[in-house]
Backbone bond lengths (Angstrom), bond angles and torsions (degrees), N, CA, C in turn:
res aa  C-N    CA-C-N  psi(-1)  N-CA   C-N-CA  omega(-1)  CA-C   N-CA-C  phi
1 X - - - 1.440 - - 1.529 109.79 -
2 X 1.397 115.21 125.85 1.410 119.01 -179.66 1.528 111.93 -67.49
3 X 1.360 115.19 145.67 1.454 118.33 -178.04 1.517 108.61 -105.40
4 X 1.328 114.79 140.04 1.440 122.05 178.78 1.566 110.21 -132.34
5 X 1.232 116.13 161.72 1.504 119.12 175.48 1.568 109.99 -112.19
6 X 1.244 113.80 130.22 1.508 119.66 179.41 1.570 106.91 -122.64
7 X 1.244 117.10 122.02 1.492 125.43 173.65 1.470 110.08 -107.82
8 X 1.379 117.02 117.07 1.416 119.90 177.35 1.513 109.28 -90.64
9 X 1.355 116.62 114.00 1.435 123.29 -168.77 1.564 109.53 -96.99
10 X 1.346 120.25 -3.40 1.450 118.47 -178.89 1.504 111.85 -98.23
11 X 1.345 118.36 -6.90 1.411 121.54 -177.07 1.564 108.97 -83.41
12 X 1.395 113.87 152.67 1.497 115.13 176.73 1.458 111.27 -65.32
13 X 1.373 117.94 -29.63 1.436 122.51 177.01 1.490 108.60 -121.83
14 X 1.332 120.46 103.83 1.448 123.98 -172.87 1.528 110.06 -54.21
15 X 1.357 116.23 139.86 1.441 122.05 177.34 1.451 109.65 -121.19
16 X 1.377 119.31 143.87 1.413 122.41 -177.99 1.540 107.48 -122.10
17 X 1.332 118.14 126.47 1.413 120.96 174.16 1.555 109.48 -110.99
18 X 1.295 121.25 126.66 1.474 124.80 -170.97 1.528 106.75 -113.23
19 X 1.274 121.11 39.51 1.464 122.13 172.12 1.461 107.99 -149.89
20 X 1.304 117.91 157.43 1.421 124.48 177.66 1.438 117.23 -88.83
21 X 1.380 113.64 0.21 1.469 121.53 172.79 1.537 110.07 -128.54
22 X 1.265 116.18 148.16 1.500 120.79 172.97 1.530 106.82 -140.63
23 X 1.325 115.16 158.62 1.491 121.64 174.86 1.570 105.74 -97.87
24 X 1.318 114.48 144.80 1.382 121.63 173.07 1.542 109.21 -138.65
25 X 1.309 115.97 153.71 1.438 118.76 178.67 1.536 112.27 -115.22
26 X 1.334 119.09 147.46 1.413 121.51 178.32 1.521 109.45 -76.02
27 X 1.321 117.28 109.24 1.465 123.10 -179.67 1.505 112.19 -80.69
28 X 1.359 117.64 -42.71 1.450 119.91 -178.33 1.533 106.01 -157.20
29 X 1.396 113.55 155.96 1.407 121.77 178.39 1.536 111.05 -133.15
30 X 1.318 120.72 139.02 1.441 121.18 -178.65 1.526 109.87 -135.70
31 X 1.318 111.38 145.19 1.445 121.12 176.35 1.570 104.40 -117.55
32 X 1.314 115.59 143.78 1.547 122.26 176.36 1.490 106.56 -116.77
33 X 1.306 120.60 88.30 1.449 123.09 179.27 1.543 114.87 -58.87
34 X 1.384 116.09 -33.90 1.421 124.31 178.41 1.551 108.92 -120.34
35 X 1.352 115.90 114.16 1.484 120.39 -179.43 1.515 109.95 -52.16
36 X 1.362 114.48 135.65 1.464 126.03 179.26 1.529 114.81 69.79
37 X 1.356 116.85 11.05 1.417 120.65 175.53 1.570 109.19 -109.23
38 X 1.349 117.68 179.06 1.475 120.46 179.97 1.466 112.68 -55.34
39 X 1.303 115.95 149.92 1.487 122.82 174.65 1.530 108.61 -87.25
40 X 1.313 115.67 156.09 1.454 123.52 175.03 1.534 109.11 -110.65
41 X 1.338 117.58 117.22 1.458 116.41 178.25 1.504 109.78 -71.42
42 X 1.291 116.93 134.04 1.503 122.57 -179.66 1.526 109.48 -129.79
43 X 1.309 111.15 163.51 1.512 118.07 178.87 1.483 112.06 -87.24
44 X 1.313 118.44 -13.52 1.448 121.90 -175.41 1.517 112.99 -153.35
45 X 1.280 119.66 137.36 1.476 124.71 167.71 1.519 109.51 -99.32
46 X 1.272 115.06 130.69 1.484 120.03 174.80 1.546 110.87 -111.07
47 X 1.284 117.33 139.04 1.465 121.66 -175.65 1.477 109.62 -109.01
48 X 1.354 118.41 139.69 1.486 121.51 178.70 1.474 108.34 -91.97
49 X 1.381 116.09 -178.43 1.488 123.18 -175.80 1.463 111.89 -63.77
50 X 1.300 119.99 -22.84 1.502 124.80 -178.43 1.560 109.97 -86.84
51 X 1.296 117.04 0.38 1.446 116.48 -175.83 1.538 115.65 74.40
52 X 1.305 114.94 33.76 1.482 120.72 178.90 1.528 107.66 -116.66
53 X 1.355 115.34 159.74 1.498 118.64 175.60 1.486 109.87 -78.79
54 X 1.327 116.92 122.66 1.502 118.24 178.42 1.511 110.86 -56.72
55 X 1.321 116.51 132.18 1.438 122.31 174.83 1.516 115.77 77.80
56 X 1.382 116.91 3.30 1.442 119.07 -178.92 1.557 111.03 -93.41
57 X 1.332 112.72 123.80 1.490 120.16 176.97 1.493 114.71 56.71
58 X 1.327 115.78 35.86 1.451 120.86 172.44 1.502 111.28 -67.52
59 X 1.330 118.28 -31.66 1.421 121.79 -174.88 1.524 107.43 -114.18
60 X 1.353 113.96 161.94 1.488 120.37 170.71 1.558 111.28 -148.23
61 X 1.288 114.32 168.28 1.454 119.66 -179.45 1.521 108.00 -113.14
62 X 1.314 118.30 136.52 1.438 121.78 -178.02 1.510 108.42 -123.93
63 X 1.338 116.30 156.61 1.441 119.70 178.05 1.579 109.09 -92.34
64 X 1.326 116.15 -167.29 1.498 118.24 -175.76 1.504 111.56 -66.60
65 X 1.306 121.18 -23.72 1.431 127.02 179.74 1.594 111.14 -83.49
66 X 1.353 115.00 -8.22 1.431 118.37 -177.25 1.534 112.18 86.16
67 X 1.324 118.49 11.49 1.428 123.19 -179.10 1.521 111.45 -94.09
68 X 1.322 115.91 148.84 1.462 120.61 -178.58 1.506 111.98 -55.19
69 X 1.332 116.85 129.50 1.465 122.73 172.59 1.492 107.16 -95.32
70 X 1.370 118.01 113.26 1.444 120.26 -177.64 1.473 110.57 -116.92
71 X 1.393 116.18 172.86 1.433 118.90 -168.80 1.554 111.51 -69.16
72 X 1.295 117.62 -21.70 1.478 119.34 179.84 1.490 108.48 -65.06
73 X 1.342 120.67 -36.23 1.458 124.22 -178.43 1.492 112.28 -100.84
74 X 1.306 121.60 -23.79 1.401 126.44 -173.03 1.532 108.46 -131.35
75 X 1.381 122.01 64.73 1.460 119.93 -173.22 1.535 115.54 -61.42
76 X 1.257 120.06 -21.52 1.449 120.38 177.59 1.497 116.18 -69.01
77 X 1.357 114.49 -8.05 1.441 117.02 172.21 1.484 114.86 -65.11
78 X 1.357 115.19 -18.59 1.454 121.23 177.05 1.537 110.73 -62.08
79 X 1.423 117.37 -20.46 1.417 120.28 -177.14 1.549 109.89 -83.71
80 X 1.280 118.87 -14.13 1.441 121.11 179.59 1.519 110.70 -77.04
81 X 1.329 117.05 113.92 1.447 121.18 -172.71 1.598 107.20 -110.53
82 X 1.358 115.64 98.01 1.482 116.37 179.70 1.506 111.11 -92.96
83 X 1.285 114.63 154.91 1.481 120.43 179.14 1.540 107.83 -146.83
84 X 1.327 115.86 133.93 1.441 120.83 -179.73 1.522 108.66 -88.75
85 X 1.395 113.91 131.62 1.388 121.37 -176.10 1.559 107.51 -127.96
86 X 1.283 119.08 82.64 1.469 121.50 -177.49 1.476 113.06 55.91
87 X 1.431 118.70 -101.98 1.464 118.80 -176.99 1.566 107.92 -100.88
88 X 1.323 119.45 14.04 1.426 119.51 -177.91 1.554 111.39 -129.96
89 X 1.301 114.21 158.82 1.472 123.54 176.11 1.520 104.16 -117.97
90 X 1.407 114.89 122.66 1.476 123.19 -179.21 1.483 106.41 -100.69
91 X 1.365 118.57 127.94 1.494 121.84 173.64 1.475 107.92 -109.28
92 X 1.287 114.91 135.34 1.422 122.89 176.01 1.548 109.78 -131.92
93 X 1.351 115.22 144.51 1.442 120.17 178.61 1.471 110.64 -153.34
94 X 1.325 114.73 162.24 1.486 122.66 -175.17 1.490 111.43 -54.72
95 X 1.366 121.23 116.30 1.464 123.74 176.85 1.442 116.29 73.43
96 X 1.308 118.72 15.23 1.499 120.05 -177.64 1.517 108.91 -120.42
97 X 1.341 112.70 153.32 1.481 119.58 173.64 1.543 108.09 -70.75
98 X 1.307 116.83 135.28 1.449 117.05 176.37 1.501 113.36 -60.16
99 X 1.327 115.08 149.03 1.439 121.94 -177.25 1.541 108.68 -121.52
100 X 1.280 116.21 125.89 1.467 121.79 -179.18 1.485 109.99 -104.94
101 X 1.355 119.49 124.77 1.434 123.36 -174.71 1.565 107.64 -125.53
102 X 1.348 114.35 151.79 1.429 118.03 177.01 1.588 108.90 -70.85
103 X 1.320 117.36 142.25 1.462 121.69 172.87 1.464 114.71 -67.82
104 X 1.347 118.26 -11.08 1.410 124.41 174.39 1.552 109.32 -121.18
105 X 1.321 117.57 80.30 1.435 120.88 -177.00 1.540 112.03 -63.78
106 X 1.316 116.76 148.07 1.452 121.33 179.47 1.474 114.74 -108.03
107 X 1.349 114.38 19.00 1.465 119.62 -177.37 1.545 113.54 -76.22
108 X 1.311 114.17 -171.40 1.449 122.16 -176.68 1.577 111.22 -63.98
109 X 1.306 114.59 141.36 1.479 120.54 176.56 1.512 106.40 -81.50
110 X 1.288 120.78 123.44 1.435 127.20 -175.53 1.540 111.28 -127.83
111 X 1.283 118.61 171.01 1.458 125.31 173.58 1.479 108.33 -107.91
112 X 1.380 118.46 117.74 1.418 121.08 177.45 1.543 107.87 -101.79
113 X 1.345 112.01 127.64 1.491 118.34 -175.48 1.548 105.97 -94.57
114 X 1.357 115.35 122.97 1.452 122.85 179.45 1.542 111.20 -126.70
115 X 1.307 115.96 140.76 1.481 116.36 -175.13 1.524 108.49 -70.46
116 X 1.345 114.43 140.40 1.437 120.98 179.05 1.500 107.42 -113.97
117 X 1.434 122.15 109.18 1.419 121.07 175.70 1.496 114.23 -57.45
118 X 1.367 116.81 -33.66 1.425 120.42 -175.13 1.521 111.77 -66.76
119 X 1.295 113.79 -41.79 1.510 122.59 -176.36 1.541 113.16 -93.54
120 X 1.394 114.25 -13.96 1.452 117.28 178.27 1.549 115.29 65.76
121 X 1.334 113.87 29.92 1.472 119.34 179.95 1.570 109.95 -157.91
122 X 1.320 115.37 170.30 1.450 121.75 174.30 1.552 106.70 -75.08
123 X 1.366 112.71 134.60 1.471 118.67 179.99 1.559 106.22 -121.96
124 X 1.318 117.03 136.75 1.473 122.78 178.09 1.482 113.56 -80.72
125 X 1.322 116.06 137.59 1.449 123.11 -179.50 1.574 110.17 -134.40
126 X 1.266 115.47 134.66 1.496 122.29 -178.84 1.507 109.17 -64.72
127 X 1.348 116.45 132.61 1.479 120.96 -179.83 1.536 107.39 -150.58
128 X 1.333 112.60 160.58 1.477 120.98 -179.84 1.521 108.69 -113.22
129 X 1.351 116.26 128.67 1.446 121.77 -179.05 1.508 110.73 -68.73
130 X 1.360 119.75 141.33 1.460 125.63 -176.45 1.542 110.91 -85.16
131 X 1.342 117.75 -13.48 1.463 119.64 173.88 1.533 113.38 106.31
132 X 1.379 113.73 174.25 1.423 122.21 -171.52 1.564 111.61 -66.55
133 X 1.338 119.84 -34.25 1.466 118.08 -177.84 1.530 107.98 -65.82
134 X 1.262 120.23 -43.42 1.433 123.27 179.40 1.517 109.78 -62.18
135 X 1.284 119.54 -42.43 1.496 123.12 177.29 1.483 110.74 -61.02
136 X 1.329 118.51 -40.08 1.465 123.81 177.68 1.537 110.77 -65.90
137 X 1.370 116.79 -41.75 1.449 118.07 176.50 1.489 111.87 -59.92
138 X 1.352 118.68 -43.10 1.402 123.42 179.51 1.530 112.36 -63.55
139 X 1.315 115.66 -40.18 1.505 123.18 -178.70 1.554 106.93 -63.68
140 X 1.308 117.42 -46.35 1.499 121.52 -175.94 1.546 109.57 -67.45
141 X 1.353 115.87 -32.00 1.453 119.18 -176.26 1.555 112.10 -82.25
142 X 1.320 117.54 -40.47 1.411 122.22 -175.31 1.514 116.49 -107.16
143 X 1.363 118.09 -16.83 1.394 123.57 -174.19 1.510 117.43 72.57
144 X 1.414 111.69 17.68 1.480 117.40 -175.33 1.591 107.31 -127.02
145 X 1.320 113.17 158.99 1.472 122.08 176.19 1.503 110.32 -83.75
146 X 1.283 116.90 92.85 1.486 124.44 -178.31 1.543 111.79 -124.46
147 X 1.294 117.02 158.55 1.440 122.56 178.59 1.527 109.23 -123.37
148 X 1.295 117.41 144.09 1.474 122.92 170.83 1.501 106.49 -95.92
149 X 1.296 121.34 130.26 1.426 126.79 176.31 1.541 109.46 -132.17
150 X 1.362 111.08 155.32 1.469 116.11 175.08 1.508 108.31 -114.51
151 X 1.332 115.97 124.64 1.465 122.50 176.87 1.483 111.36 -69.11
152 X 1.361 115.09 138.31 1.483 116.35 175.25 1.520 109.71 -73.22
153 X 1.310 117.62 164.59 1.492 117.06 -172.34 1.519 114.97 -58.25
154 X 1.332 118.94 -41.23 1.461 116.40 -179.86 1.460 113.05 -70.64
155 X 1.369 119.92 -28.44 1.460 122.15 176.92 1.532 107.86 -70.35
156 X 1.303 118.82 -39.43 1.459 124.31 -177.04 1.586 106.66 -60.13
157 X 1.291 117.94 -42.54 1.436 121.45 178.62 1.539 111.13 -66.08
158 X 1.316 117.43 -30.70 1.425 124.32 -173.36 1.525 114.93 -89.09
159 X 1.382 117.47 -2.17 1.456 116.97 -175.90 1.504 112.35 -83.17
160 X 1.336 119.79 -5.67 1.464 120.03 178.54 1.501 108.34 160.76
161 X 1.349 114.91 153.05 1.536 121.20 -177.32 1.468 111.68 -83.28
162 X 1.268 123.55 -8.84 1.430 123.90 -171.06 1.496 113.49 -90.65
163 X 1.350 116.45 113.04 1.478 120.77 -170.00 1.410 114.92 -94.06
164 X 1.362 120.74 -37.86 1.411 123.39 -176.16 1.532 112.21 -142.68
165 X 1.345 118.73 128.00 1.386 122.34 -176.21 1.592 110.61 -102.44
166 X 1.271 119.26 126.36 1.486 121.99 -176.37 1.480 112.30 -123.57
167 X 1.338 118.06 138.61 1.527 126.07 169.50 1.451 107.22 -134.21
168 X 1.341 117.31 164.66 1.400 124.14 173.67 1.469 114.37 -109.89
169 X 1.294 121.12 157.99 1.472 125.17 178.86 1.490 108.12 -64.94
170 X 1.347 118.47 -37.35 1.437 121.87 -179.85 1.519 112.40 -58.15
171 X 1.368 116.76 -38.29 1.371 121.83 178.32 1.505 113.25 -68.45
172 X 1.289 115.77 -35.80 1.480 120.83 179.69 1.510 107.65 -70.25
173 X 1.380 119.31 -39.44 1.455 121.48 175.88 1.555 110.99 -60.22
174 X 1.343 114.20 -42.88 1.512 116.66 178.19 1.491 111.99 -61.91
175 X 1.316 118.58 -39.54 1.457 122.04 175.81 1.505 110.02 -61.30
176 X 1.281 117.80 -44.27 1.450 120.69 -176.59 1.559 112.83 -66.69
177 X 1.331 114.91 -31.90 1.485 120.24 174.53 1.535 107.64 -65.08
178 X 1.285 118.43 -41.84 1.450 120.35 178.16 1.539 110.69 -66.98
179 X 1.288 118.01 -39.93 1.464 119.12 177.88 1.549 111.57 -66.64
180 X 1.390 114.66 -39.69 1.507 116.81 178.83 1.533 109.98 -60.50
181 X 1.353 118.64 -38.34 1.485 121.94 179.68 1.475 110.83 -61.17
182 X 1.305 117.08 -23.67 1.524 121.55 179.30 1.502 111.47 -95.23
183 X 1.341 116.28 0.87 1.486 120.50 -175.15 1.510 115.74 76.35
184 X 1.328 116.62 22.96 1.421 120.96 -178.03 1.546 108.78 -103.57
185 X 1.377 113.00 153.87 1.450 119.72 178.89 1.563 112.06 -71.36
186 X 1.371 115.07 151.17 1.462 117.29 176.38 1.507 114.59 -66.35
187 X 1.298 114.85 162.01 1.548 122.60 178.01 1.543 103.23 -125.17
188 X 1.307 111.49 163.89 1.513 119.81 174.65 1.505 107.80 -109.41
189 X 1.346 115.30 173.46 1.454 121.06 -176.25 1.474 113.64 -60.76
190 X 1.332 119.06 -21.18 1.489 118.59 -178.83 1.533 112.42 -61.52
191 X 1.368 115.75 -25.55 1.465 118.14 178.46 1.540 111.14 -60.76
192 X 1.283 116.69 -25.00 1.520 119.52 -176.71 1.543 110.89 -94.27
193 X 1.315 117.83 -5.35 1.439 126.39 176.80 1.507 113.35 53.00
194 X 1.416 117.28 51.57 1.384 120.31 177.57 1.552 114.34 -80.64
195 X 1.403 114.05 160.16 1.423 118.78 168.75 1.529 109.89 -90.47
196 X 1.341 113.30 -28.36 1.478 122.07 -173.72 1.505 110.93 -134.44
197 X 1.291 114.19 123.91 1.517 123.31 175.22 1.550 107.43 -108.92
198 X 1.348 115.19 125.03 1.455 117.78 -179.91 1.523 109.75 -106.23
199 X 1.354 114.80 148.80 1.447 119.64 171.94 1.531 108.83 -137.21
200 X 1.356 118.55 171.04 1.392 119.84 179.78 1.537 112.13 -64.47
201 X 1.315 111.76 144.12 1.553 119.98 175.17 1.575 106.45 -92.13
202 X 1.294 115.90 -48.72 1.534 118.74 176.98 1.487 107.21 -134.64
203 X 1.406 117.59 -70.81 1.416 122.46 178.75 1.506 110.35 -73.46
204 X 1.387 120.21 142.53 1.413 123.82 174.74 1.584 113.01 -54.28
205 X 1.313 115.37 142.72 1.428 117.70 178.65 1.516 107.61 -97.98
206 X 1.307 118.08 129.02 1.506 120.14 177.17 1.529 109.20 -63.45
207 X 1.360 116.60 149.26 1.472 118.16 175.18 1.501 111.09 -57.46
208 X 1.350 114.08 142.87 1.458 121.61 177.78 1.516 113.60 64.40
209 X 1.299 118.45 23.43 1.467 120.64 177.53 1.557 109.75 -65.38
210 X 1.324 116.61 -23.80 1.489 119.30 -177.73 1.514 111.84 -63.84
211 X 1.412 113.96 -21.63 1.503 117.57 -178.78 1.503 110.39 -71.93
212 X 1.303 119.24 -13.91 1.479 123.45 -174.65 1.545 111.23 -106.38
213 X 1.322 116.15 4.93 1.474 121.38 -178.24 1.496 108.80 -75.21
214 X 1.343 117.60 129.14 1.470 123.88 169.67 1.487 106.13 -89.06
215 X 1.380 114.03 -46.12 1.507 117.35 178.62 1.476 107.13 -161.53
216 X 1.305 116.82 157.25 1.492 123.21 171.89 1.546 107.86 -124.49
217 X 1.290 111.89 134.36 1.443 117.62 -176.74 1.572 112.96 -122.71
218 X 1.274 117.56 147.30 1.516 121.90 -179.62 1.538 107.03 -151.12
219 X 1.305 113.01 161.09 1.469 120.67 176.98 1.502 108.55 -93.74
220 X 1.315 119.29 112.98 1.469 125.18 -178.55 1.454 107.96 -86.11
221 X 1.420 119.78 97.99 1.468 123.89 176.33 1.509 108.72 168.89
222 X 1.282 117.45 151.21 1.426 122.89 -176.64 1.481 114.41 -79.40
223 X 1.329 121.24 -35.16 1.405 123.22 -174.31 1.555 110.16 -82.07
224 X 1.283 114.04 136.73 1.492 120.35 173.96 1.510 114.72 -54.17
225 X 1.238 122.23 124.21 1.422 125.69 177.32 1.519 113.34 81.42
226 X 1.367 116.15 3.05 1.474 121.13 178.50 1.512 107.85 -118.88
227 X 1.335 116.26 170.04 1.477 122.36 174.30 1.565 109.92 107.50
228 X 1.295 113.86 178.46 1.465 121.83 -176.22 1.547 110.42 -105.98
229 X 1.300 114.27 137.51 1.441 116.94 175.48 1.537 109.63 -75.91
230 X 1.379 115.74 132.75 1.446 120.41 -177.74 1.541 103.09 -124.27
231 X 1.391 111.52 163.65 1.468 117.09 -179.58 1.497 111.54 -146.70
232 X 1.320 116.09 141.84 1.461 123.73 167.30 1.511 107.53 -104.99
233 X 1.318 115.78 124.98 1.463 120.33 -172.83 1.550 109.68 -109.61
234 X 1.316 116.02 136.39 1.478 122.29 179.13 1.511 110.95 -53.25
235 X 1.353 119.79 135.01 1.446 120.80 176.87 1.555 108.88 -117.65
236 X 1.316 116.95 -54.15 1.463 119.37 -175.60 1.498 109.06 -166.98
237 X 1.323 118.90 161.65 1.444 123.04 173.54 1.571 107.82 -71.34
238 X 1.304 113.92 155.98 1.437 120.82 173.14 1.588 110.81 -95.47
239 X 1.284 113.13 106.96 1.478 119.27 175.64 1.506 111.48 -78.51
240 X 1.352 114.88 129.03 1.496 118.65 -171.44 1.494 112.89 -94.95
241 X 1.319 114.75 145.90 1.504 123.27 171.73 1.504 107.93 -110.35
242 X 1.388 113.55 -145.05 1.418 116.46 -177.25 1.543 114.62 -97.03
243 X 1.331 116.73 1.89 1.459 121.80 -176.00 1.525 110.71 -57.45
244 X 1.315 122.41 -39.19 1.539 117.12 179.55 1.516 115.68 -61.32
245 X 1.365 116.24 -10.58 1.459 118.28 174.08 1.543 113.48 -71.43
246 X 1.314 116.76 -16.68 1.439 120.11 -174.59 1.603 107.62 -84.86
247 X 1.376 113.80 125.56 1.385 117.86 178.13 1.525 109.62 -76.28
248 X 1.370 118.99 121.74 1.459 116.84 -172.85 1.563 114.09 -72.64
249 X 1.364 117.53 -12.28 1.454 121.18 177.98 1.493 113.60 -88.36
250 X 1.286 116.59 -28.34 1.518 121.16 -172.64 1.530 112.18 -118.93
251 X 1.302 119.01 -19.74 1.465 119.81 -173.24 1.546 116.40 73.50
252 X 1.333 113.62 7.86 1.460 118.88 175.83 1.478 112.91 -84.48
253 X 1.289 116.90 151.59 1.465 123.83 179.51 1.544 107.68 -94.06
254 X 1.303 115.49 125.26 1.485 122.08 176.25 1.520 108.76 -117.65
255 X 1.301 117.36 91.98 1.423 119.98 -177.29 1.443 114.37 -63.00
256 X 1.298 119.30 149.28 1.485 126.37 179.86 1.500 112.30 112.53
257 X 1.338 119.36 -22.67 1.475 115.95 -178.59 1.583 109.48 -66.13
258 X 1.281 117.43 -36.93 1.456 119.17 179.32 1.514 113.41 -69.22
259 X 1.391 115.16 -25.34 1.463 117.86 176.44 1.499 109.48 -71.14
260 X 1.274 121.66 -40.77 1.444 123.62 177.46 1.513 112.35 -62.81
261 X 1.423 116.67 -42.73 1.402 122.08 175.71 1.543 110.67 -59.33
262 X 1.302 116.89 -45.16 1.468 121.97 177.51 1.492 114.15 -60.60
263 X 1.356 116.43 -41.09 1.459 121.10 178.02 1.517 113.38 -62.89
264 X 1.346 114.73 -44.10 1.465 120.44 178.74 1.602 108.88 -65.09
265 X 1.290 114.38 -40.38 1.448 118.88 -177.88 1.528 112.11 -65.73
266 X 1.380 115.86 -37.10 1.419 118.64 178.21 1.487 114.52 -63.40
267 X 1.392 114.51 -30.89 1.497 118.00 178.84 1.545 108.90 -67.96
268 X 1.326 116.05 -33.94 1.468 117.27 -174.54 1.515 111.48 -92.67
269 X 1.364 116.46 -32.38 1.509 120.60 -178.09 1.467 109.02 -136.50
270 X 1.338 115.75 73.75 1.496 117.94 -178.41 1.478 111.31 -63.28
271 X 1.286 115.63 138.56 1.457 123.39 177.38 1.536 114.76 87.56
272 X 1.313 117.36 -8.06 1.451 121.45 -178.62 1.519 111.50 -105.78
273 X 1.295 115.05 164.74 1.479 120.98 177.75 1.533 111.79 -61.66
274 X 1.362 116.22 151.98 1.364 123.50 -175.21 1.508 111.58 -60.42
275 X 1.341 116.45 132.42 1.447 122.86 -174.13 1.532 112.97 -126.29
276 X 1.278 117.46 142.43 1.464 122.51 170.01 1.486 108.33 -161.06
277 X 1.350 115.78 111.16 1.474 119.02 -178.75 1.528 109.88 94.33
278 X 1.311 113.15 168.21 1.453 120.24 178.50 1.525 111.06 -136.30
279 X 1.362 112.94 158.53 1.388 118.71 175.09 1.533 109.99 -101.66
280 X 1.321 119.06 137.56 1.461 125.71 -176.78 1.534 109.66 -125.83
281 X 1.281 115.86 145.80 1.439 124.39 178.76 1.521 108.20 -91.41
282 X 1.353 118.57 116.55 1.459 118.64 177.56 1.537 113.88 -75.48
283 X 1.324 117.25 164.55 1.512 119.28 172.08 1.445 113.90 -65.84
284 X 1.312 119.18 170.17 1.455 124.09 173.08 1.498 106.23 -92.12
285 X 1.344 113.59 95.45 1.490 117.26 177.65 1.591 107.86 102.55
286 X 1.293 116.73 166.76 1.424 123.63 179.52 1.514 112.53 89.93
287 X 1.337 115.00 -169.91 1.472 118.37 -175.05 1.541 109.59 -153.69
288 X 1.279 115.48 165.36 1.461 124.14 -179.19 1.516 106.83 -135.00
289 X 1.363 116.28 123.94 1.454 117.97 -175.34 1.532 113.54 -111.86
290 X 1.314 115.63 155.09 1.481 121.19 178.44 1.495 106.80 -60.66
291 X 1.395 116.85 136.14 1.439 119.31 -179.12 1.496 115.67 94.28
292 X 1.371 116.41 -13.37 1.420 120.17 178.29 1.558 112.71 -64.75
293 X 1.331 115.97 137.45 1.472 119.59 176.78 1.552 106.99 -94.33
294 X 1.323 114.41 127.48 1.505 120.18 177.23 1.512 111.27 -111.15
295 X 1.322 118.62 150.30 1.391 122.33 173.82 1.603 107.39 -97.78
296 X 1.270 118.86 122.21 1.480 123.58 -177.10 1.527 105.13 -95.69
297 X 1.307 119.00 126.05 1.434 123.96 170.36 1.474 106.85 -99.34
298 X 1.362 117.29 121.70 1.449 124.01 -169.00 1.480 114.38 -112.56
299 X 1.336 113.61 147.52 1.468 122.95 178.41 1.501 107.29 -129.74
300 X 1.321 117.51 119.29 1.495 124.67 177.75 1.505 114.40 -104.20
């Protein structure tokens, strides 16, 4: 394996990595059953044959026009806590009775309009309405007329190419140091809405090391020396909007988080859009468990 030197110049204490591979450990895993709503921490991510996370963003919320309701326009959606239960979707929210829905709703077939970065416009996707009780739950939680819908499988594949979002704990620490310098309170990784949070396995990971990952590999199996090798392959950087301003615990908007993210990004990627985290393509099938050690193959 070729050896390289990487100097991290954005950290308060510069770190040098002299190898093209590093080990990282899975610190936390999240699934987002309903797009733009709270994530559910899980012990394992499972991947389907299409290389998507099972149960991730199967559902979405739309407004009266049928357009995606996202956290930038509807921050109280952060208070909607969905959980997948076999053949059911359980909705929970502050001060509300939990609502159990079928994972195969029988409501009206509608067209959900979702922004396509590739096409630069709203694109219609077939979806099935979850019904009046779900709409009432959303109204009581957010005070707005919204509908919960489930995307059909082909529409789910067509809503975007980005399958898994990853950040590292070192990057979050770096962000918090920047926020502290501005007199702001720290945030946790949930602000970035990742599916995968990485931490050091042995050697410390420099902040934003995930931006240099070509791929990460691990052995998918419980027995030592057995199992199938799986890989997560780099797809693209995650360009950030105002969503990290939304407090996941309160649904309140705290302006300035995105400014700190942009300032750190400009140090690493001058002249480019604000970045934090990366999108990775999962394998077709298999799983990734909390605590798994992955080998990161890096490109500087």
